[in-house]
ZAMARKE-649921 format. One record per atom (N, C-alpha, C): atom name; residue number from 1; x, y, z. Coordinates in steps of 0.1 Angstrom, whole numbers. Atoms other than C-alpha are relative to their C-alpha. Example, Ala and Ser with C-alpha at 12.3 -4.5 7.8 and 13.67 -1.06 7.14 Angstrom:
<recs>
drenke;rose;c1;c2;c3
N;1;9;-12;0
CA;1;123;-45;78
C;1;9;12;0
N;2;-9;-11;0
CA;2;137;-11;71
C;2;-8;11;8
</recs>
This chain:
<recs>
drenke;rose;c1;c2;c3
N;1;13;-4;0
CA;1;-1637;-178;295
C;1;-8;-5;-14
N;2;7;6;10
CA;2;-1662;-196;272
C;2;-8;10;-9
N;3;5;-12;8
CA;3;-1671;-170;244
C;3;-14;-3;-5
N;4;13;7;6
CA;4;-1700;-192;230
C;4;-12;2;11
N;5;9;-2;-10
CA;5;-1717;-194;263
C;5;-4;15;4
N;6;-1;-14;-3
CA;6;-1710;-158;271
C;6;-11;8;-13
N;7;9;-5;11
CA;7;-1726;-148;236
C;7;-15;-4;2
N;8;11;6;-1
CA;8;-1755;-171;241
C;8;-9;8;11
N;9;5;-5;-13
CA;9;-1762;-156;276
C;9;-4;16;-3
N;10;1;-14;1
CA;10;-1758;-119;264
C;10;-12;2;-11
N;11;12;-2;8
CA;11;-1785;-124;235
C;11;-11;-3;6
N;12;10;4;-9
CA;12;-1806;-140;260
C;12;-4;14;8
N;13;2;-12;-8
CA;13;-1804;-109;282
C;13;-5;11;-9
N;14;4;-10;9
CA;14;-1808;-86;253
C;14;-14;-1;-3
N;15;14;4;5
CA;15;-1840;-104;241
C;15;-9;1;12
N;16;7;-3;-12
CA;16;-1853;-104;277
C;16;-4;13;1
N;17;1;-14;-5
CA;17;-1847;-68;282
C;17;-10;8;-14
N;18;9;-3;11
CA;18;-1865;-61;246
C;18;-13;-4;2
N;19;13;4;-2
CA;19;-1894;-82;256
C;19;-7;8;10
N;20;6;-6;-12
CA;20;-1899;-64;289
C;20;-2;15;-5
N;21;3;-14;4
CA;21;-1895;-29;272
C;21;-12;0;-10
N;22;13;1;11
CA;22;-1920;-40;244
C;22;-13;-3;8
N;23;12;2;-8
CA;23;-1944;-52;271
C;23;-5;13;7
N;24;5;-14;-7
CA;24;-1944;-17;288
C;24;-3;11;-11
N;25;5;-11;7
CA;25;-1952;0;255
C;25;-16;-4;-3
N;26;15;2;2
CA;26;-1987;-17;254
C;26;-4;4;-13
N;27;5;-2;15
CA;27;-1989;-19;216
C;27;-4;-15;-4
N;28;4;12;7
CA;28;-2005;-45;195
C;28;1;1;-14
N;29;0;-1;13
CA;29;-2004;-56;161
C;29;-9;-10;-6
N;30;12;8;2
CA;30;-2035;-71;145
C;30;5;-7;-13
N;31;-1;9;12
CA;31;-2036;-100;119
C;31;-9;6;-9
N;32;6;-4;10
CA;32;-2049;-92;87
C;32;-13;-7;-1
N;33;13;6;-1
CA;33;-2087;-98;87
C;33;-4;-10;-12
N;34;3;10;10
CA;34;-2089;-118;53
C;34;10;-9;-2
N;35;-11;9;0
CA;35;-2060;-140;61
C;35;-5;-14;-3
N;36;4;14;3
CA;36;-2064;-173;44
C;36;12;-9;-4
N;37;-12;10;0
CA;37;-2046;-205;41
C;37;7;0;-13
N;38;-6;-1;14
CA;38;-2041;-201;3
C;38;8;12;0
N;39;-9;-13;0
CA;39;-2026;-165;10
C;39;13;-5;7
N;40;-12;4;-6
CA;40;-2002;-182;33
C;40;9;-9;-8
N;41;-7;10;9
CA;41;-1993;-210;10
C;41;8;9;-11
N;42;-5;-9;10
CA;42;-1987;-184;-16
C;42;15;7;3
N;43;-11;-7;-5
CA;43;-1963;-164;6
C;43;12;-12;2
N;44;-11;10;-3
CA;44;-1945;-197;18
C;44;6;-6;-13
N;45;-5;8;13
CA;45;-1943;-210;-18
C;45;12;10;-5
N;46;-11;-10;4
CA;46;-1923;-179;-26
C;46;12;-1;7
N;47;-12;2;-9
CA;47;-1901;-184;4
C;47;6;-12;-3
N;48;-6;14;4
CA;48;-1896;-221;-7
C;48;11;3;-12
N;49;-9;-4;12
CA;49;-1882;-207;-41
C;49;12;6;4
N;50;-12;-8;-5
CA;50;-1859;-183;-24
C;50;9;-9;7
N;51;-9;9;-8
CA;51;-1847;-210;1
C;51;6;-9;-10
N;52;-5;8;11
CA;52;-1841;-232;-30
C;52;14;7;-6
N;53;-10;-7;6
CA;53;-1820;-205;-45
C;53;13;1;10
N;54;-10;-1;-12
CA;54;-1800;-200;-11
C;54;7;-13;1
N;55;-8;14;-2
CA;55;-1792;-237;-8
C;55;7;-2;-11
N;56;-10;2;12
CA;56;-1779;-238;-44
C;56;12;9;2
N;57;-11;-10;-1
CA;57;-1757;-208;-37
C;57;9;-5;10
N;58;-9;7;-12
CA;58;-1745;-225;-4
C;58;8;-13;-6
N;59;-7;14;6
CA;59;-1738;-259;-23
C;59;13;6;-9
N;60;-11;-4;7
CA;60;-1715;-238;-48
C;60;10;5;9
N;61;-9;-6;-10
CA;61;-1699;-219;-20
C;61;8;-10;8
N;62;-8;12;-6
CA;62;-1690;-250;0
C;62;9;-9;-9
N;63;-8;5;10
CA;63;-1678;-267;-31
C;63;13;6;-3
N;64;-12;-7;4
CA;64;-1654;-241;-40
C;64;10;1;13
N;65;-10;-1;-12
CA;65;-1640;-237;-4
C;65;4;-12;7
N;66;-3;12;-8
CA;66;-1642;-271;11
C;66;3;-12;-6
N;67;-1;13;8
CA;67;-1644;-298;-15
C;67;14;-5;-1
N;68;-15;7;1
CA;68;-1608;-303;-21
C;68;5;-6;12
N;69;-7;4;-13
CA;69;-1597;-306;15
C;69;-9;-13;5
N;70;9;10;-5
CA;70;-1629;-329;22
C;70;5;-13;-8
N;71;-5;12;10
CA;71;-1617;-351;-8
C;71;11;-6;5
N;72;-13;6;-4
CA;72;-1582;-353;3
C;72;-2;-8;13
N;73;2;7;-13
CA;73;-1592;-364;39
C;73;-8;-14;-2
N;74;8;12;3
CA;74;-1617;-391;25
C;74;12;-10;-6
N;75;-11;9;8
CA;75;-1588;-404;2
C;75;10;-5;12
N;76;-10;7;-10
CA;76;-1564;-406;33
C;76;-6;-10;9
N;77;7;7;-8
CA;77;-1591;-423;54
C;77;-1;-15;-8
N;78;0;13;7
CA;78;-1595;-450;26
C;78;12;-7;-3
N;79;-13;6;5
CA;79;-1559;-454;17
C;79;9;-4;14
N;80;-8;2;-13
CA;80;-1549;-456;56
C;80;2;-16;0
N;81;-3;13;-3
CA;81;-1531;-490;63
C;81;-3;-5;13
N;82;3;6;-14
CA;82;-1536;-494;100
C;82;-12;7;5
N;83;12;-4;-7
CA;83;-1565;-490;123
C;83;2;15;6
N;84;-2;-11;-5
CA;84;-1549;-462;140
C;84;1;11;-9
N;85;-1;-9;12
CA;85;-1542;-442;108
C;85;-16;2;-6
N;86;12;-1;4
CA;86;-1577;-450;97
C;86;-9;9;10
N;87;7;-7;-11
CA;87;-1592;-436;131
C;87;4;14;-2
N;88;-4;-15;2
CA;88;-1572;-404;127
C;88;-4;8;-11
N;89;6;-7;14
CA;89;-1581;-398;92
C;89;-15;2;3
N;90;17;-2;-2
CA;90;-1619;-403;102
C;90;-2;11;10
N;91;3;-13;-8
CA;91;-1616;-378;130
C;91;3;11;-7
N;92;-2;-13;7
CA;92;-1600;-352;109
C;92;-12;4;-9
N;93;12;-1;9
CA;93;-1628;-360;83
C;93;-13;6;8
N;94;10;-5;-8
CA;94;-1654;-354;110
C;94;2;14;2
N;95;-3;-14;-3
CA;95;-1639;-322;121
C;95;-1;10;-11
N;96;2;-8;12
CA;96;-1638;-310;86
C;96;-14;2;-4
N;97;14;0;1
CA;97;-1674;-319;79
C;97;-7;9;9
N;98;5;-9;-11
CA;98;-1683;-301;112
C;98;3;14;-3
N;99;-4;-14;5
CA;99;-1664;-270;101
C;99;-8;4;-13
N;100;7;-3;13
CA;100;-1681;-270;66
C;100;-14;1;3
N;101;14;-3;-3
CA;101;-1715;-274;80
C;101;-2;12;7
N;102;2;-11;-6
CA;102;-1710;-247;104
C;102;2;13;-7
N;103;0;-13;10
CA;103;-1698;-223;77
C;103;-10;2;-9
N;104;10;-1;7
CA;104;-1724;-232;55
C;104;-13;6;8
N;105;11;-6;-7
CA;105;-1751;-225;82
C;105;2;15;3
N;106;-2;-13;-2
CA;106;-1735;-193;90
C;106;-1;9;-13
N;107;1;-7;13
CA;107;-1732;-182;54
C;107;-14;0;-6
N;108;13;0;2
CA;108;-1767;-193;48
C;108;-10;11;8
N;109;7;-10;-6
CA;109;-1782;-172;75
C;109;2;16;-4
N;110;-3;-15;7
CA;110;-1762;-141;62
C;110;-4;4;-12
N;111;8;-4;13
CA;111;-1774;-145;29
C;111;-15;2;3
N;112;16;-2;-3
CA;112;-1810;-148;43
C;112;-3;11;7
N;113;1;-14;-4
CA;113;-1805;-117;62
C;113;-1;10;-9
N;114;-2;-10;9
CA;114;-1795;-99;34
C;114;-13;1;-10
N;115;12;0;7
CA;115;-1824;-112;13
C;115;-13;6;5
N;116;12;-6;-8
CA;116;-1848;-102;41
C;116;0;15;1
N;117;-2;-16;-1
CA;117;-1833;-66;45
C;117;-4;5;-14
N;118;4;-6;15
CA;118;-1839;-63;6
C;118;-16;1;-1
N;119;14;-3;2
CA;119;-1876;-66;14
C;119;-9;-14;3
N;120;8;13;-2
CA;120;-1886;-103;17
C;120;-3;-2;15
N;121;4;3;-13
CA;121;-1907;-110;48
C;121;-13;-9;1
N;122;12;8;-2
CA;122;-1932;-134;62
C;122;-11;9;7
N;123;9;-8;-8
CA;123;-1948;-111;88
C;123;-8;10;-9
N;124;6;-8;10
CA;124;-1955;-86;60
C;124;-14;-3;-4
N;125;11;4;5
CA;125;-1982;-107;47
C;125;-11;-5;11
N;126;10;5;-12
CA;126;-1998;-116;82
C;126;-6;12;7
N;127;2;-10;-8
CA;127;-1998;-84;101
C;127;-6;12;-8
N;128;7;-10;6
CA;128;-2021;-56;92
C;128;8;12;2
N;129;-8;-11;0
CA;129;-2000;-25;83
C;129;-5;12;6
N;130;5;-10;-6
CA;130;-2026;-1;94
C;130;1;-1;16
N;131;-1;3;-15
CA;131;-2021;-14;131
C;131;13;3;5
N;132;-14;-1;-3
CA;132;-1983;-8;131
C;132;5;13;-4
N;133;-4;-13;4
CA;133;-1968;28;133
C;133;13;1;10
N;134;-12;-4;-8
CA;134;-1935;43;145
C;134;10;-10;4
N;135;-8;8;-8
CA;135;-1913;24;168
C;135;-2;-15;-3
N;136;6;14;1
CA;136;-1935;-6;166
C;136;4;-7;-15
N;137;-1;7;15
CA;137;-1932;-9;127
C;137;15;-3;-1
N;138;-15;2;2
CA;138;-1893;-7;129
C;138;4;-13;9
N;139;-3;14;-8
CA;139;-1893;-35;158
C;139;-5;-12;-8
N;140;7;12;8
CA;140;-1918;-55;138
C;140;8;-5;-12
N;141;-9;4;13
CA;141;-1896;-54;106
C;141;12;-7;5
N;142;-14;5;-7
CA;142;-1864;-63;127
C;142;-4;-15;3
N;143;4;12;-3
CA;143;-1884;-93;140
C;143;-2;-8;-11
N;144;3;8;12
CA;144;-1897;-102;107
C;144;14;-4;-9
N;145;-13;4;6
CA;145;-1861;-101;92
C;145;7;-13;7
N;146;-7;11;-7
CA;146;-1848;-125;119
C;146;-9;-13;-2
N;147;10;13;1
CA;147;-1879;-149;118
C;147;2;-6;-16
N;148;1;4;14
CA;148;-1881;-150;79
C;148;16;-4;-4
N;149;-13;5;4
CA;149;-1841;-153;75
C;149;2;-14;9
N;150;-3;13;-8
CA;150;-1840;-182;102
C;150;-9;-12;-8
N;151;8;11;8
CA;151;-1869;-200;80
C;151;8;-1;-12
N;152;-6;1;13
CA;152;-1850;-193;49
C;152;14;-9;1
N;153;-13;6;-3
CA;153;-1816;-205;64
C;153;-2;-13;2
N;154;4;14;-1
CA;154;-1833;-236;74
C;154;-1;-9;-12
N;155;3;7;13
CA;155;-1837;-245;39
C;155;-15;-4;-5
N;156;12;5;6
CA;156;-1864;-259;17
C;156;-8;-10;8
N;157;6;12;-5
CA;157;-1870;-291;37
C;157;-7;7;15
N;158;6;-10;-13
CA;158;-1878;-265;71
C;158;-11;5;-5
N;159;14;-6;4
CA;159;-1902;-246;49
C;159;-10;-11;-3
N;160;9;11;1
CA;160;-1918;-279;38
C;160;-6;-5;12
N;161;4;5;-15
CA;161;-1921;-290;75
C;161;-10;10;6
N;162;9;-12;-4
CA;162;-1936;-255;83
C;162;-13;0;-6
N;163;12;-1;8
CA;163;-1960;-257;56
C;163;-10;-12;4
N;164;7;14;-5
CA;164;-1971;-294;66
C;164;-6;5;15
N;165;8;-1;-14
CA;165;-1977;-281;102
C;165;-10;9;-2
N;166;9;-8;3
CA;166;-1996;-252;90
C;166;-14;-8;-6
N;167;11;7;5
CA;167;-2018;-274;68
C;167;-8;-10;8
N;168;6;9;-11
CA;168;-2024;-298;97
C;168;-8;8;8
N;169;8;-8;-8
CA;169;-2034;-270;119
C;169;-13;5;-6
N;170;13;-4;5
CA;170;-2059;-255;96
C;170;-10;-10;-4
N;171;8;11;1
CA;171;-2073;-288;87
C;171;-8;-4;14
N;172;4;5;-13
CA;172;-2077;-298;123
C;172;-11;13;6
N;173;9;-10;-5
CA;173;-2092;-263;132
C;173;-14;1;-8
N;174;14;0;7
CA;174;-2118;-265;104
C;174;-8;-11;4
N;175;9;10;-3
CA;175;-2128;-299;115
C;175;-7;2;13
N;176;4;-3;-12
CA;176;-2131;-286;151
C;176;-13;9;-2
N;177;11;-8;1
CA;177;-2153;-258;138
C;177;-12;-5;-6
N;178;12;7;7
CA;178;-2175;-281;118
C;178;-8;-9;9
N;179;7;7;-9
CA;179;-2182;-302;147
C;179;-6;5;11
N;180;5;-7;-11
CA;180;-2193;-275;169
C;180;-15;4;-3
</recs>
């Protein structure tokens, strides 16, 4: 049994069930009336700083746990005498780097979730809190935690790309509005 495919399928079914359940609740959350590009940039700027801190933590974590073995594998690759030995060492190094990257991503997402559970969130600054009550508030906070944690775990480059996309969207929207 392929547990990875099973896990992805299970998550998909759960998300689909939540979406159907949520659609039947017939609830809406309004966007804050005075939402501005500057306000979004301020929020994203704060997330950018947090992402930088998380990235630095992950670098230290990876260095402590994986650097010695990676360096040893690189040394084996460079000191290998035959092509077969070089190929084998290269394969081990690629496996080690893949393992390191996977561990770094999982750790980054876990730390990002902890940061968001502590109160950091992007949707908090976009959704009007007066429109959200009861179960919907809990669902929205859960979604906010997952979305913001994903953005933070993607790192500062991901947030920079997100900001660039928003900037382009607002600029094009403004141009379209002025042309009408």
